[in-house]
All heavy atoms as a GROMACS GRO file, in nm:
protein
  584
    1MET      N    1   1.369  -0.425   1.262
    1MET     CA    2   1.254  -0.385   1.172
    1MET      C    3   1.127  -0.362   1.251
    1MET      O    4   1.100  -0.427   1.347
    1MET     CB    5   1.224  -0.502   1.064
    1MET     CG    6   1.130  -0.469   0.966
    1MET     SD    7   1.118  -0.582   0.821
    1MET     CE    8   1.184  -0.744   0.865
    2SER      N    9   1.059  -0.249   1.217
    2SER     CA   10   0.950  -0.216   1.291
    2SER      C   11   0.826  -0.308   1.253
    2SER      O   12   0.828  -0.364   1.141
    2SER     CB   13   0.920  -0.068   1.268
    2SER     OG   14   0.863  -0.049   1.140
    3PRO      N   15   0.732  -0.316   1.340
    3PRO     CA   16   0.609  -0.396   1.302
    3PRO      C   17   0.544  -0.343   1.190
    3PRO      O   18   0.473  -0.411   1.108
    3PRO     CB   19   0.529  -0.384   1.435
    3PRO     CG   20   0.604  -0.337   1.541
    3PRO     CD   21   0.724  -0.258   1.470
    4ARG      N   22   0.545  -0.214   1.167
    4ARG     CA   23   0.481  -0.155   1.045
    4ARG      C   24   0.534  -0.199   0.910
    4ARG      O   25   0.464  -0.237   0.819
    4ARG     CB   26   0.495   0.002   1.040
    4ARG     CG   27   0.371   0.070   1.013
    4ARG     CD   28   0.394   0.217   1.037
    4ARG     NE   29   0.272   0.277   1.027
    4ARG     CZ   30   0.242   0.394   1.036
    4ARG    NH1   31   0.339   0.481   1.061
    4ARG    NH2   32   0.121   0.439   1.026
    5THR      N   33   0.669  -0.207   0.901
    5THR     CA   34   0.733  -0.256   0.781
    5THR      C   35   0.714  -0.408   0.761
    5THR      O   36   0.714  -0.454   0.660
    5THR     CB   37   0.879  -0.222   0.766
    5THR    OG1   38   0.945  -0.265   0.886
    5THR    CG2   39   0.900  -0.074   0.753
    6ALA      N   40   0.709  -0.483   0.875
    6ALA     CA   41   0.702  -0.623   0.865
    6ALA      C   42   0.558  -0.658   0.819
    6ALA      O   43   0.542  -0.754   0.739
    6ALA     CB   44   0.716  -0.696   1.009
    7LYS      N   45   0.456  -0.594   0.850
    7LYS     CA   46   0.320  -0.624   0.804
    7LYS      C   47   0.312  -0.577   0.656
    7LYS      O   48   0.242  -0.641   0.583
    7LYS     CB   49   0.219  -0.538   0.888
    7LYS     CG   50   0.193  -0.592   1.018
    7LYS     CD   51   0.087  -0.502   1.090
    7LYS     CE   52   0.056  -0.560   1.225
    7LYS     NZ   53  -0.050  -0.469   1.300
    8ARG      N   54   0.379  -0.473   0.620
    8ARG     CA   55   0.352  -0.432   0.477
    8ARG      C   56   0.411  -0.539   0.380
    8ARG      O   57   0.349  -0.557   0.276
    8ARG     CB   58   0.435  -0.297   0.469
    8ARG     CG   59   0.398  -0.228   0.342
    8ARG     CD   60   0.475  -0.102   0.328
    8ARG     NE   61   0.426   0.004   0.431
    8ARG     CZ   62   0.481   0.112   0.463
    8ARG    NH1   63   0.588   0.144   0.413
    8ARG    NH2   64   0.425   0.194   0.560
    9GLY      N   65   0.516  -0.607   0.412
    9GLY     CA   66   0.573  -0.700   0.312
    9GLY      C   67   0.491  -0.839   0.312
    9GLY      O   68   0.522  -0.919   0.224
   10SER      N   69   0.417  -0.859   0.407
   10SER     CA   70   0.357  -0.991   0.426
   10SER      C   71   0.214  -1.004   0.354
   10SER      O   72   0.155  -1.113   0.365
   10SER     CB   73   0.333  -1.024   0.581
   10SER     OG   74   0.235  -0.928   0.634
   11LYS      N   75   0.171  -0.909   0.284
   11LYS     CA   76   0.043  -0.916   0.207
   11LYS      C   77   0.059  -1.016   0.097
   11LYS      O   78   0.158  -1.030   0.033
   11LYS     CB   79   0.001  -0.775   0.156
   11LYS     CG   80  -0.036  -0.679   0.269
   11LYS     CD   81  -0.089  -0.564   0.199
   11LYS     CE   82  -0.138  -0.465   0.300
   11LYS     NZ   83  -0.191  -0.340   0.241
   12ASP      N   84  -0.048  -1.090   0.065
   12ASP     CA   85  -0.056  -1.182  -0.046
   12ASP      C   86  -0.064  -1.104  -0.179
   12ASP      O   87  -0.154  -1.014  -0.178
   12ASP     CB   88  -0.178  -1.272  -0.037
   12ASP     CG   89  -0.156  -1.371   0.078
   12ASP    OD1   90  -0.042  -1.399   0.126
   12ASP    OD2   91  -0.250  -1.427   0.127
   13GLY      N   92   0.018  -1.127  -0.272
   13GLY     CA   93   0.010  -1.061  -0.403
   13GLY      C   94   0.085  -0.924  -0.392
   13GLY      O   95   0.087  -0.853  -0.509
   14GLY      N   96   0.134  -0.871  -0.298
   14GLY     CA   97   0.201  -0.750  -0.295
   14GLY      C   98   0.116  -0.627  -0.308
   14GLY      O   99   0.167  -0.522  -0.329
   15GLY      N  100  -0.015  -0.639  -0.286
   15GLY     CA  101  -0.099  -0.525  -0.298
   15GLY      C  102  -0.116  -0.469  -0.457
   15GLY      O  103  -0.111  -0.353  -0.463
   16MET      N  104  -0.125  -0.566  -0.545
   16MET     CA  105  -0.131  -0.521  -0.680
   16MET      C  106  -0.272  -0.461  -0.709
   16MET      O  107  -0.266  -0.360  -0.792
   16MET     CB  108  -0.118  -0.640  -0.778
   16MET     CG  109   0.010  -0.706  -0.764
   16MET     SD  110   0.154  -0.584  -0.821
   16MET     CE  111   0.108  -0.574  -0.993
   17VAL      N  112  -0.369  -0.494  -0.639
   17VAL     CA  113  -0.503  -0.440  -0.672
   17VAL      C  114  -0.539  -0.350  -0.550
   17VAL      O  115  -0.568  -0.404  -0.452
   17VAL     CB  116  -0.610  -0.540  -0.696
   17VAL    CG1  117  -0.742  -0.475  -0.722
   17VAL    CG2  118  -0.578  -0.631  -0.819
   18THR      N  119  -0.531  -0.212  -0.563
   18THR     CA  120  -0.571  -0.128  -0.461
   18THR      C  121  -0.691  -0.041  -0.506
   18THR      O  122  -0.709  -0.040  -0.633
   18THR     CB  123  -0.447  -0.029  -0.430
   18THR    OG1  124  -0.412   0.046  -0.544
   18THR    CG2  125  -0.330  -0.120  -0.387
   19PRO      N  126  -0.761   0.016  -0.426
   19PRO     CA  127  -0.875   0.102  -0.461
   19PRO      C  128  -0.837   0.201  -0.550
   19PRO      O  129  -0.901   0.244  -0.649
   19PRO     CB  130  -0.927   0.141  -0.331
   19PRO     CG  131  -0.891   0.047  -0.225
   19PRO     CD  132  -0.757  -0.002  -0.274
   20GLY      N  133  -0.719   0.268  -0.536
   20GLY     CA  134  -0.683   0.375  -0.620
   20GLY      C  135  -0.639   0.325  -0.762
   20GLY      O  136  -0.677   0.398  -0.858
   21ARG      N  137  -0.586   0.215  -0.774
   21ARG     CA  138  -0.553   0.156  -0.911
   21ARG      C  139  -0.678   0.122  -0.987
   21ARG      O  140  -0.691   0.131  -1.098
   21ARG     CB  141  -0.468   0.037  -0.889
   21ARG     CG  142  -0.319   0.082  -0.862
   21ARG     CD  143  -0.238  -0.036  -0.842
   21ARG     NE  144  -0.092   0.013  -0.803
   21ARG     CZ  145   0.002  -0.076  -0.776
   21ARG    NH1  146  -0.018  -0.199  -0.763
   21ARG    NH2  147   0.114  -0.021  -0.740
   22VAL      N  148  -0.773   0.064  -0.901
   22VAL     CA  149  -0.905   0.034  -0.960
   22VAL      C  150  -0.980   0.158  -1.012
   22VAL      O  151  -1.030   0.156  -1.128
   22VAL     CB  152  -0.996  -0.041  -0.874
   22VAL    CG1  153  -1.140  -0.065  -0.916
   22VAL    CG2  154  -0.932  -0.177  -0.830
   23VAL      N  155  -0.975   0.270  -0.938
   23VAL     CA  156  -1.041   0.398  -0.988
   23VAL      C  157  -0.968   0.448  -1.111
   23VAL      O  158  -1.030   0.495  -1.200
   23VAL     CB  159  -1.041   0.491  -0.872
   23VAL    CG1  160  -1.071   0.624  -0.916
   23VAL    CG2  161  -1.131   0.449  -0.749
   24VAL      N  162  -0.833   0.445  -1.110
   24VAL     CA  163  -0.760   0.493  -1.220
   24VAL      C  164  -0.787   0.403  -1.343
   24VAL      O  165  -0.816   0.463  -1.460
   24VAL     CB  166  -0.608   0.495  -1.186
   24VAL    CG1  167  -0.533   0.523  -1.313
   24VAL    CG2  168  -0.582   0.603  -1.091
   25ALA      N  169  -0.799   0.280  -1.335
   25ALA     CA  170  -0.828   0.183  -1.435
   25ALA      C  171  -0.966   0.222  -1.500
   25ALA      O  172  -0.987   0.220  -1.606
   25ALA     CB  173  -0.818   0.049  -1.407
   26LEU      N  174  -1.070   0.239  -1.404
   26LEU     CA  175  -1.198   0.264  -1.445
   26LEU      C  176  -1.213   0.395  -1.520
   26LEU      O  177  -1.278   0.414  -1.624
   26LEU     CB  178  -1.293   0.268  -1.312
   26LEU     CG  179  -1.435   0.289  -1.342
   26LEU    CD1  180  -1.493   0.174  -1.434
   26LEU    CD2  181  -1.509   0.299  -1.214
   27ILE      N  182  -1.133   0.501  -1.475
   27ILE     CA  183  -1.145   0.632  -1.539
   27ILE      C  184  -1.076   0.609  -1.678
   27ILE      O  185  -1.125   0.674  -1.772
   27ILE     CB  186  -1.071   0.739  -1.450
   27ILE    CG1  187  -1.149   0.780  -1.336
   27ILE    CG2  188  -1.040   0.860  -1.542
   27ILE    CD1  189  -1.072   0.862  -1.229
   28GLY      N  190  -0.975   0.542  -1.689
   28GLY     CA  191  -0.908   0.518  -1.816
   28GLY      C  192  -1.004   0.448  -1.920
   28GLY      O  193  -1.000   0.475  -2.036
   29VAL      N  194  -1.077   0.343  -1.872
   29VAL     CA  195  -1.168   0.276  -1.957
   29VAL      C  196  -1.281   0.367  -2.000
   29VAL      O  197  -1.324   0.375  -2.115
   29VAL     CB  198  -1.219   0.150  -1.891
   29VAL    CG1  199  -1.350   0.092  -1.952
   29VAL    CG2  200  -1.123   0.042  -1.866
   30LEU      N  201  -1.330   0.445  -1.899
   30LEU     CA  202  -1.441   0.543  -1.927
   30LEU      C  203  -1.391   0.649  -2.043
   30LEU      O  204  -1.468   0.696  -2.118
   30LEU     CB  205  -1.501   0.609  -1.812
   30LEU     CG  206  -1.579   0.520  -1.717
   30LEU    CD1  207  -1.607   0.589  -1.592
   30LEU    CD2  208  -1.698   0.472  -1.795
   31THR      N  209  -1.266   0.690  -2.027
   31THR     CA  210  -1.203   0.788  -2.117
   31THR      C  211  -1.206   0.729  -2.249
   31THR      O  212  -1.241   0.799  -2.352
   31THR     CB  213  -1.063   0.826  -2.079
   31THR    OG1  214  -1.086   0.893  -1.937
   31THR    CG2  215  -1.003   0.926  -2.165
   32LEU      N  216  -1.158   0.602  -2.270
   32LEU     CA  217  -1.150   0.534  -2.408
   32LEU      C  218  -1.294   0.525  -2.455
   32LEU      O  219  -1.311   0.542  -2.577
   32LEU     CB  220  -1.097   0.402  -2.398
   32LEU     CG  221  -0.937   0.411  -2.362
   32LEU    CD1  222  -0.892   0.257  -2.341
   32LEU    CD2  223  -0.873   0.459  -2.483
   33VAL      N  224  -1.390   0.480  -2.384
   33VAL     CA  225  -1.537   0.484  -2.430
   33VAL      C  226  -1.583   0.615  -2.482
   33VAL      O  227  -1.639   0.625  -2.590
   33VAL     CB  228  -1.623   0.430  -2.317
   33VAL    CG1  229  -1.774   0.439  -2.360
   33VAL    CG2  230  -1.592   0.279  -2.285
   34PHE      N  231  -1.547   0.717  -2.402
   34PHE     CA  232  -1.587   0.857  -2.439
   34PHE      C  233  -1.525   0.892  -2.572
   34PHE      O  234  -1.584   0.944  -2.662
   34PHE     CB  235  -1.536   0.948  -2.330
   34PHE     CG  236  -1.572   1.082  -2.366
   34PHE    CD1  237  -1.705   1.150  -2.352
   34PHE    CD2  238  -1.474   1.171  -2.404
   34PHE    CE1  239  -1.727   1.273  -2.377
   34PHE    CE2  240  -1.493   1.307  -2.432
   34PHE     CZ  241  -1.629   1.361  -2.420
   35ILE      N  242  -1.394   0.859  -2.599
   35ILE     CA  243  -1.327   0.892  -2.718
   35ILE      C  244  -1.391   0.824  -2.838
   35ILE      O  245  -1.411   0.880  -2.943
   35ILE     CB  246  -1.178   0.867  -2.704
   35ILE    CG1  247  -1.106   0.956  -2.609
   35ILE    CG2  248  -1.107   0.868  -2.841
   35ILE    CD1  249  -0.969   0.928  -2.580
   36PHE      N  250  -1.417   0.702  -2.818
   36PHE     CA  251  -1.475   0.615  -2.928
   36PHE      C  252  -1.619   0.652  -2.958
   36PHE      O  253  -1.667   0.619  -3.069
   36PHE     CB  254  -1.454   0.464  -2.908
   36PHE     CG  255  -1.312   0.421  -2.918
   36PHE    CD1  256  -1.240   0.353  -2.808
   36PHE    CD2  257  -1.228   0.454  -3.018
   36PHE    CE1  258  -1.118   0.305  -2.806
   36PHE    CE2  259  -1.099   0.414  -3.032
   36PHE     CZ  260  -1.041   0.340  -2.914
   37GLU      N  261  -1.685   0.700  -2.862
   37GLU     CA  262  -1.822   0.739  -2.891
   37GLU      C  263  -1.836   0.889  -2.947
   37GLU      O  264  -1.940   0.920  -3.012
   37GLU     CB  265  -1.901   0.746  -2.764
   37GLU     CG  266  -1.925   0.607  -2.707
   37GLU     CD  267  -2.023   0.528  -2.797
   37GLU    OE1  268  -2.118   0.586  -2.842
   37GLU    OE2  269  -2.004   0.388  -2.796
   38ASN      N  270  -1.735   0.969  -2.947
   38ASN     CA  271  -1.735   1.110  -2.989
   38ASN      C  272  -1.639   1.130  -3.095
   38ASN      O  273  -1.542   1.200  -3.066
   38ASN     CB  274  -1.722   1.198  -2.872
   38ASN     CG  275  -1.833   1.197  -2.770
   38ASN    OD1  276  -1.952   1.233  -2.804
   38ASN    ND2  277  -1.814   1.149  -2.655
   39THR      N  278  -1.656   1.065  -3.214
   39THR     CA  279  -1.556   1.082  -3.321
   39THR      C  280  -1.605   1.176  -3.423
   39THR      O  281  -1.523   1.200  -3.510
   39THR     CB  282  -1.524   0.938  -3.383
   39THR    OG1  283  -1.653   0.878  -3.414
   39THR    CG2  284  -1.458   0.852  -3.270
   40ARG      N  285  -1.721   1.229  -3.412
   40ARG     CA  286  -1.765   1.322  -3.520
   40ARG      C  287  -1.674   1.452  -3.516
   40ARG      O  288  -1.638   1.486  -3.401
   40ARG     CB  289  -1.917   1.351  -3.500
   40ARG     CG  290  -2.013   1.242  -3.537
   40ARG     CD  291  -2.149   1.290  -3.552
   40ARG     NE  292  -2.180   1.369  -3.420
   40ARG     CZ  293  -2.298   1.405  -3.382
   40ARG    NH1  294  -2.396   1.365  -3.452
   40ARG    NH2  295  -2.325   1.475  -3.270
   41SER      N  296  -1.688   1.518  -3.628
   41SER     CA  297  -1.620   1.647  -3.626
   41SER      C  298  -1.710   1.752  -3.595
   41SER      O  299  -1.833   1.745  -3.617
   41SER     CB  300  -1.554   1.661  -3.769
   41SER     OG  301  -1.450   1.579  -3.803
   42THR      N  302  -1.656   1.861  -3.535
   42THR     CA  303  -1.734   1.967  -3.498
   42THR      C  304  -1.659   2.105  -3.525
   42THR      O  305  -1.533   2.100  -3.547
   42THR     CB  306  -1.762   1.971  -3.345
   42THR    OG1  307  -1.859   2.077  -3.317
   42THR    CG2  308  -1.634   1.979  -3.250
   43LYS      N  309  -1.731   2.206  -3.551
   43LYS     CA  310  -1.670   2.344  -3.588
   43LYS      C  311  -1.646   2.407  -3.465
   43LYS      O  312  -1.736   2.431  -3.386
   43LYS     CB  313  -1.754   2.427  -3.689
   43LYS     CG  314  -1.758   2.362  -3.828
   43LYS     CD  315  -1.847   2.439  -3.917
   43LYS     CE  316  -1.855   2.370  -4.044
   43LYS     NZ  317  -1.934   2.447  -4.142
   44ILE      N  318  -1.534   2.473  -3.443
   44ILE     CA  319  -1.495   2.549  -3.329
   44ILE      C  320  -1.425   2.689  -3.374
   44ILE      O  321  -1.345   2.690  -3.461
   44ILE     CB  322  -1.396   2.477  -3.240
   44ILE    CG1  323  -1.459   2.342  -3.192
   44ILE    CG2  324  -1.357   2.572  -3.112
   44ILE    CD1  325  -1.363   2.266  -3.108
   45ARG      N  326  -1.475   2.800  -3.314
   45ARG     CA  327  -1.429   2.926  -3.359
   45ARG      C  328  -1.317   2.958  -3.255
   45ARG      O  329  -1.353   2.984  -3.142
   45ARG     CB  330  -1.545   3.033  -3.367
   45ARG     CG  331  -1.483   3.161  -3.410
   45ARG     CD  332  -1.595   3.263  -3.436
   45ARG     NE  333  -1.678   3.226  -3.541
   45ARG     CZ  334  -1.650   3.246  -3.671
   45ARG    NH1  335  -1.537   3.298  -3.707
   45ARG    NH2  336  -1.735   3.214  -3.762
   46LEU      N  337  -1.193   2.994  -3.302
   46LEU     CA  338  -1.088   3.032  -3.220
   46LEU      C  339  -1.066   3.177  -3.244
   46LEU      O  340  -0.981   3.219  -3.314
   46LEU     CB  341  -0.965   2.948  -3.233
   46LEU     CG  342  -0.973   2.806  -3.222
   46LEU    CD1  343  -0.842   2.731  -3.263
   46LEU    CD2  344  -0.994   2.775  -3.060
   47LEU      N  345  -1.138   3.272  -3.168
   47LEU     CA  346  -1.135   3.414  -3.196
   47LEU      C  347  -1.170   3.450  -3.334
   47LEU      O  348  -1.276   3.489  -3.368
   47LEU     CB  349  -0.998   3.472  -3.151
   47LEU     CG  350  -0.966   3.467  -3.004
   47LEU    CD1  351  -0.825   3.517  -2.984
   47LEU    CD2  352  -1.066   3.534  -2.918
   48VAL      N  353  -1.090   3.428  -3.434
   48VAL     CA  354  -1.130   3.466  -3.573
   48VAL      C  355  -1.125   3.340  -3.653
   48VAL      O  356  -1.236   3.325  -3.725
   48VAL     CB  357  -1.012   3.566  -3.629
   48VAL    CG1  358  -1.044   3.589  -3.784
   48VAL    CG2  359  -1.014   3.695  -3.535
   49PRO      N  360  -1.024   3.255  -3.664
   49PRO     CA  361  -1.034   3.133  -3.758
   49PRO      C  362  -1.138   3.036  -3.689
   49PRO      O  363  -1.163   3.025  -3.581
   49PRO     CB  364  -0.901   3.081  -3.748
   49PRO     CG  365  -0.838   3.115  -3.619
   49PRO     CD  366  -0.896   3.248  -3.592
   50GLU      N  367  -1.195   2.952  -3.796
   50GLU     CA  368  -1.297   2.844  -3.759
   50GLU      C  369  -1.223   2.714  -3.796
   50GLU      O  370  -1.179   2.702  -3.910
   50GLU     CB  371  -1.421   2.867  -3.838
   50GLU     CG  372  -1.524   2.772  -3.782
   50GLU     CD  373  -1.652   2.791  -3.844
   50GLU    OE1  374  -1.729   2.893  -3.804
   50GLU    OE2  375  -1.697   2.722  -3.942
   51VAL      N  376  -1.204   2.632  -3.698
   51VAL     CA  377  -1.144   2.498  -3.723
   51VAL      C  378  -1.239   2.387  -3.703
   51VAL      O  379  -1.342   2.398  -3.641
   51VAL     CB  380  -1.018   2.473  -3.635
   51VAL    CG1  381  -0.913   2.583  -3.651
   51VAL    CG2  382  -1.058   2.483  -3.493
   52THR      N  383  -1.218   2.275  -3.776
   52THR     CA  384  -1.291   2.158  -3.774
   52THR      C  385  -1.212   2.046  -3.710
   52THR      O  386  -1.103   2.031  -3.766
   52THR     CB  387  -1.359   2.116  -3.903
   52THR    OG1  388  -1.435   2.217  -3.960
   52THR    CG2  389  -1.438   1.991  -3.894
   53MET      N  390  -1.256   1.985  -3.611
   53MET     CA  391  -1.186   1.889  -3.535
   53MET      C  392  -1.275   1.790  -3.467
   53MET      O  393  -1.395   1.825  -3.446
   53MET     CB  394  -1.085   1.944  -3.440
   53MET     CG  395  -1.146   2.017  -3.320
   53MET     SD  396  -1.043   2.115  -3.209
   53MET     CE  397  -0.890   2.014  -3.192
   54PRO      N  398  -1.234   1.670  -3.426
   54PRO     CA  399  -1.318   1.575  -3.368
   54PRO      C  400  -1.361   1.625  -3.227
   54PRO      O  401  -1.279   1.701  -3.157
   54PRO     CB  402  -1.225   1.449  -3.337
   54PRO     CG  403  -1.112   1.454  -3.436
   54PRO     CD  404  -1.098   1.610  -3.462
   55LEU      N  405  -1.482   1.599  -3.186
   55LEU     CA  406  -1.544   1.650  -3.058
   55LEU      C  407  -1.448   1.618  -2.940
   55LEU      O  408  -1.421   1.688  -2.851
   55LEU     CB  409  -1.674   1.602  -3.034
   55LEU     CG  410  -1.738   1.645  -2.907
   55LEU    CD1  411  -1.758   1.798  -2.896
   55LEU    CD2  412  -1.887   1.597  -2.898
   56TRP      N  413  -1.403   1.490  -2.942
   56TRP     CA  414  -1.318   1.441  -2.822
   56TRP      C  415  -1.191   1.517  -2.811
   56TRP      O  416  -1.146   1.538  -2.703
   56TRP     CB  417  -1.297   1.283  -2.839
   56TRP     CG  418  -1.204   1.252  -2.948
   56TRP    CD1  419  -1.246   1.214  -3.074
   56TRP    CD2  420  -1.056   1.237  -2.942
   56TRP    NE1  421  -1.136   1.183  -3.150
   56TRP    CE2  422  -1.026   1.207  -3.081
   56TRP    CE3  423  -0.964   1.266  -2.843
   56TRP    CZ2  424  -0.892   1.187  -3.104
   56TRP    CZ3  425  -0.833   1.258  -2.882
   56TRP    CH2  426  -0.794   1.219  -3.009
   57ALA      N  427  -1.129   1.558  -2.916
   57ALA     CA  428  -1.008   1.632  -2.921
   57ALA      C  429  -1.033   1.771  -2.873
   57ALA      O  430  -0.951   1.821  -2.791
   57ALA     CB  431  -0.936   1.640  -3.059
   58ALA      N  432  -1.143   1.831  -2.907
   58ALA     CA  433  -1.167   1.964  -2.857
   58ALA      C  434  -1.192   1.965  -2.701
   58ALA      O  435  -1.158   2.046  -2.622
   58ALA     CB  436  -1.291   2.016  -2.922
   59LEU      N  437  -1.270   1.869  -2.649
   59LEU     CA  438  -1.291   1.856  -2.513
   59LEU      C  439  -1.162   1.812  -2.434
   59LEU      O  440  -1.143   1.860  -2.333
   59LEU     CB  441  -1.408   1.738  -2.492
   59LEU     CG  442  -1.550   1.787  -2.539
   59LEU    CD1  443  -1.631   1.662  -2.521
   59LEU    CD2  444  -1.592   1.891  -2.463
   60LEU      N  445  -1.079   1.723  -2.488
   60LEU     CA  446  -0.963   1.692  -2.428
   60LEU      C  447  -0.862   1.812  -2.413
   60LEU      O  448  -0.809   1.844  -2.313
   60LEU     CB  449  -0.893   1.581  -2.511
   60LEU     CG  450  -0.749   1.531  -2.458
   60LEU    CD1  451  -0.767   1.468  -2.308
   60LEU    CD2  452  -0.682   1.436  -2.547
   61ALA      N  453  -0.864   1.899  -2.525
   61ALA     CA  454  -0.775   2.008  -2.519
   61ALA      C  455  -0.826   2.110  -2.417
   61ALA      O  456  -0.743   2.172  -2.332
   61ALA     CB  457  -0.779   2.077  -2.660
   62THR      N  458  -0.960   2.134  -2.410
   62THR     CA  459  -1.021   2.222  -2.310
   62THR      C  460  -0.990   2.171  -2.168
   62THR      O  461  -0.957   2.251  -2.076
   62THR     CB  462  -1.171   2.230  -2.333
   62THR    OG1  463  -1.198   2.269  -2.468
   62THR    CG2  464  -1.225   2.330  -2.242
   63GLY      N  465  -1.000   2.038  -2.141
   63GLY     CA  466  -0.966   1.981  -2.026
   63GLY      C  467  -0.828   2.004  -1.980
   63GLY      O  468  -0.798   2.034  -1.860
   64LEU      N  469  -0.735   1.974  -2.071
   64LEU     CA  470  -0.592   1.993  -2.041
   64LEU      C  471  -0.552   2.135  -2.016
   64LEU      O  472  -0.480   2.169  -1.915
   64LEU     CB  473  -0.509   1.945  -2.162
   64LEU     CG  474  -0.505   1.804  -2.181
   64LEU    CD1  475  -0.430   1.758  -2.300
   64LEU    CD2  476  -0.435   1.739  -2.063
   65ILE      N  477  -0.616   2.234  -2.085
   65ILE     CA  478  -0.602   2.378  -2.056
   65ILE      C  479  -0.644   2.422  -1.920
   65ILE      O  480  -0.574   2.485  -1.841
   65ILE     CB  481  -0.661   2.472  -2.167
   65ILE    CG1  482  -0.584   2.460  -2.299
   65ILE    CG2  483  -0.666   2.610  -2.113
   65ILE    CD1  484  -0.658   2.521  -2.415
   66GLY      N  485  -0.766   2.363  -1.883
   66GLY     CA  486  -0.812   2.391  -1.748
   66GLY      C  487  -0.726   2.330  -1.637
   66GLY      O  488  -0.706   2.384  -1.529
   67ALA      N  489  -0.676   2.207  -1.662
   67ALA     CA  490  -0.596   2.138  -1.562
   67ALA      C  491  -0.460   2.210  -1.547
   67ALA      O  492  -0.418   2.230  -1.436
   67ALA     CB  493  -0.558   2.004  -1.601
   68LEU      N  494  -0.402   2.264  -1.664
   68LEU     CA  495  -0.280   2.344  -1.652
   68LEU      C  496  -0.299   2.465  -1.570
   68LEU      O  497  -0.212   2.511  -1.486
   68LEU     CB  498  -0.226   2.370  -1.785
   68LEU     CG  499  -0.160   2.248  -1.856
   68LEU    CD1  500  -0.140   2.283  -2.005
   68LEU    CD2  501  -0.041   2.189  -1.778
   69CYS      N  502  -0.410   2.536  -1.607
   69CYS     CA  503  -0.443   2.671  -1.527
   69CYS      C  504  -0.468   2.643  -1.384
   69CYS      O  505  -0.417   2.710  -1.300
   69CYS     CB  506  -0.566   2.732  -1.589
   69CYS     SG  507  -0.546   2.812  -1.752
   70GLY      N  508  -0.528   2.533  -1.345
   70GLY     CA  509  -0.551   2.490  -1.205
   70GLY      C  510  -0.424   2.467  -1.129
   70GLY      O  511  -0.396   2.514  -1.034
   71ALA      N  512  -0.338   2.388  -1.211
   71ALA     CA  513  -0.204   2.354  -1.149
   71ALA      C  514  -0.120   2.475  -1.119
   71ALA      O  515  -0.046   2.489  -1.023
   71ALA     CB  516  -0.130   2.248  -1.240
   72TYR      N  517  -0.123   2.562  -1.224
   72TYR     CA  518  -0.046   2.689  -1.212
   72TYR      C  519  -0.090   2.764  -1.079
   72TYR      O  520  -0.008   2.809  -1.007
   72TYR     CB  521  -0.059   2.775  -1.336
   72TYR     CG  522   0.001   2.910  -1.324
   72TYR    CD1  523   0.128   2.926  -1.336
   72TYR    CD2  524  -0.081   3.026  -1.316
   72TYR    CE1  525   0.191   3.052  -1.330
   72TYR    CE2  526  -0.021   3.148  -1.300
   72TYR     CZ  527   0.127   3.160  -1.307
   72TYR     OH  528   0.183   3.287  -1.299
   73PHE      N  529  -0.222   2.787  -1.066
   73PHE     CA  530  -0.268   2.872  -0.952
   73PHE      C  531  -0.253   2.792  -0.823
   73PHE      O  532  -0.214   2.861  -0.729
   73PHE     CB  533  -0.411   2.919  -0.976
   73PHE     CG  534  -0.433   3.017  -1.080
   73PHE    CD1  535  -0.503   2.986  -1.202
   73PHE    CD2  536  -0.371   3.143  -1.063
   73PHE    CE1  537  -0.510   3.090  -1.296
   73PHE    CE2  538  -0.383   3.239  -1.159
   73PHE     CZ  539  -0.452   3.210  -1.275
   74ILE      N  540  -0.252   2.663  -0.813
   74ILE     CA  541  -0.230   2.597  -0.696
   74ILE      C  542  -0.083   2.617  -0.668
   74ILE      O  543  -0.053   2.633  -0.548
   74ILE     CB  544  -0.271   2.448  -0.712
   74ILE    CG1  545  -0.432   2.432  -0.705
   74ILE    CG2  546  -0.206   2.364  -0.597
   74ILE    CD1  547  -0.473   2.296  -0.730
   75GLY      N  548   0.002   2.602  -0.765
   75GLY     CA  549   0.154   2.616  -0.743
   75GLY      C  550   0.190   2.759  -0.690
   75GLY      O  551   0.280   2.776  -0.611
   76ARG      N  552   0.117   2.866  -0.731
   76ARG     CA  553   0.144   2.996  -0.693
   76ARG      C  554   0.103   3.014  -0.554
   76ARG      O  555   0.155   3.106  -0.491
   76ARG     CB  556   0.079   3.092  -0.783
   76ARG     CG  557   0.134   3.103  -0.911
   76ARG     CD  558   0.090   3.230  -0.982
   76ARG     NE  559   0.112   3.345  -0.907
   76ARG     CZ  560   0.154   3.462  -0.952
   76ARG    NH1  561   0.179   3.468  -1.077
   76ARG    NH2  562   0.167   3.565  -0.878
   77ARG      N  563   0.010   2.944  -0.493
   77ARG     CA  564  -0.036   2.968  -0.361
   77ARG      C  565   0.074   2.917  -0.263
   77ARG      O  566   0.078   2.969  -0.152
   77ARG     CB  567  -0.157   2.873  -0.327
   77ARG     CG  568  -0.288   2.934  -0.372
   77ARG     CD  569  -0.399   2.853  -0.309
   77ARG     NE  570  -0.523   2.921  -0.357
   77ARG     CZ  571  -0.638   2.872  -0.345
   77ARG    NH1  572  -0.654   2.749  -0.280
   77ARG    NH2  573  -0.746   2.926  -0.388
   78ARG      N  574   0.150   2.815  -0.296
   78ARG     CA  575   0.249   2.760  -0.200
   78ARG      C  576   0.372   2.842  -0.201
   78ARG      O  577   0.419   2.926  -0.212
   78ARG     CB  578   0.294   2.627  -0.257
   78ARG     CG  579   0.180   2.521  -0.236
   78ARG     CD  580   0.223   2.391  -0.281
   78ARG     NE  581   0.106   2.301  -0.271
   78ARG     CZ  582   0.110   2.176  -0.302
   78ARG    NH1  583   0.218   2.127  -0.333
   78ARG    NH2  584   0.010   2.102  -0.288
   0.00000   0.00000   0.00000
């Protein structure tokens, strides 16, 4: 067994709390606060039709569309 793997298993608690997990948990909590603070409905025009939906859902949909477009273009570069 290499010294690297021996050190990895000897940590107390198995490394349950890492900086990455703390950041992800913080982002999750902030997302929930954002959702519960923005529950009012808003009107959005989609080319021709006008729809009414909660503001958080409209922002979430826009963010997901942007993330998918970004992932698509990053994938095409490789």
